[in-house]
C-alpha positions in Angstrom: 84.6 98.9 79.7 87.4 100.6 80.6 88.2 102.2 83.9 87.6 105.7 84.8 90.5 107.6 85.5 90.9 110.0 88.3 92.1 113.4 87.7 94.5 115.7 89.4 91.8 117.3 91.1 90.0 114.4 92.5 93.3 112.5 93.6 94.3 115.9 95.6 90.5 116.2 97.0 91.3 112.3 98.2 94.3 113.0 99.7 92.8 116.0 101.6 90.1 113.6 103.2 92.7 111.0 104.2 94.6 113.8 105.7 91.3 114.8 108.0 90.7 111.2 108.8 94.3 111.2 110.4 93.9 114.0 112.3 90.5 113.1 113.5 91.5 109.6 114.7 94.7 111.3 116.3 92.4 113.4 118.4 89.8 110.4 119.4 92.5 108.3 120.4 94.2 110.1 123.6 90.6 111.2 124.4 89.5 107.6 125.3 91.8 105.7 127.3 90.6 102.4 127.3 92.6 99.7 129.5 93.0 96.2 128.5 91.9 93.5 131.0 94.7 90.7 131.9 93.1 88.3 130.0 93.2 90.5 126.6 96.9 90.9 126.8 98.3 88.6 124.6 101.7 86.7 126.1 104.9 87.4 125.1 105.9 85.0 122.2 109.4 83.0 123.4 112.6 83.4 121.5 113.6 80.3 120.3 117.5 80.0 120.3 118.9 79.5 117.0 120.4 75.7 116.2 123.7 75.9 115.6 125.3 74.7 112.4 126.8 71.2 113.3 129.6 71.2 111.2 130.6 72.8 108.4 131.3 70.4 105.1 134.5 70.3 103.2 134.6 72.4 100.3 135.9 70.1 97.6 138.4 71.9 95.4 137.1 72.1 91.8 139.7 70.3 90.1 140.2 67.2 92.6 137.8 64.8 90.8 137.2 61.0 91.6 140.5 59.0 89.8 137.5 56.4 88.4 135.4 59.1 86.4 138.7 60.4 84.8 140.0 57.2 83.6 136.2 56.5 82.5 136.3 59.8 80.6 139.5 58.9 79.0 138.9 55.9 78.2 135.9 56.9 76.2 137.7 59.0 74.5 140.3 57.1 73.6 137.7 54.7 71.9 135.9 57.2 69.8 139.3 58.8 68.7 140.5 55.0 67.6 136.9 54.7 65.8 137.5 58.0 63.7 141.3 57.5 62.8 140.4 53.8 61.5 137.3 55.3 59.6 139.6 57.9 57.9 142.3 55.1 57.0 139.3 52.5 55.7 138.0 55.6 53.4 141.9 56.5 52.5 142.2 52.8 51.4 139.1 52.5 49.7 139.2 55.8 47.8 142.9 55.6 46.9 
């Protein structure tokens, strides 16, 4: 079952009622002065000092990689290239 939508007139009426309720609340609050007892006052929260960052990590430049990884990648590339070239040579010689 669909919700019943409020018309513009109903929205205006509700808004005016809210404003009236706020005005009544404002007039009531100053007239009543209630003093809080000592026990009712909440303690002020203690501000904890922020922990200072130890040492900042040194940023590693993008182009500096571990030489072992570069060597490993080059070896893989070399092996795959040799396999591809040898396959082409074998096919060339077989089909000729």
